[in-house]
Each structure stands twice: as C-alpha cells, then as structure tokens.
C-alpha positions, 0 to 999 in steps of 0.5 A: 662839316662840308667845309671840313670835308673839302679841306680833307679832300684838298689835302688828300689831293696833294694840295698844300694847305695855306695857313688859312686852310690849316686854321679852318681845319682846326676850327671846324674839327673843334666845332664838330667836337664841341657840338657833339659834346653838347648832346642832349641828356635824353638821348637813346643809348644806341645814338649815344654810342654812335656819337661817342664813336664819332667823337673818339675818331674826331678827337684822334684825328685832331690830336694827331693833326695838332701834333703833326702841325705843331711847328708848321702846317708845312710839316704835314706831308700825308695822312698815315694809314690809320688816320686815313682810315679814320677820315674815311669813316668820318666822311661817311658819317659827317 
C-alpha cells in the first residue's frame, strides 16, 4: 500500500510514469482489491460496509485508470476531479 501511495503522489506531482511505474500501479491496485475480496466470513457488519466502500473506490479507480491508459501510460495526463476525490479518500484509509 505504501508503494501505491508513492505512485499516486508521483503522478500528482506531474512526473511521467515509466512502464514499470504503470505496471506497478496496476499490480498494487489489483493486489489490494484481491486482498479485500478475500475477507473473513466472520466480519462485523460495520467493518464489512467499510471494506465494501474501499473496494468500490479502488474498483472505480482501477476501471478508470485501465481505460485511460489502455493504449499507453503516456495517455494519462492528470486525475480528473472525481478520481482525485476518490484517491484522497483512499489515501486517508490505506
């Protein structure tokens, strides 16, 4: 998760992503989603709702990012306002 945050901050800072950065962001996002999907059956409803909220936000980011960079990571210029808001919320949680 620390790597994910570093990559998000790098991109927010205006730095271009290398192919390795791009691949790492995809890997770490997918890993976090996969980890959240393997939740325990004995989870409190409040915790389950919080986990689902994080999963939905990560999923929305991943879907947008994959679409934005489907041709090349160079296609990505900046985070749109709605995605930047999601990222800010995720950074506080993760």
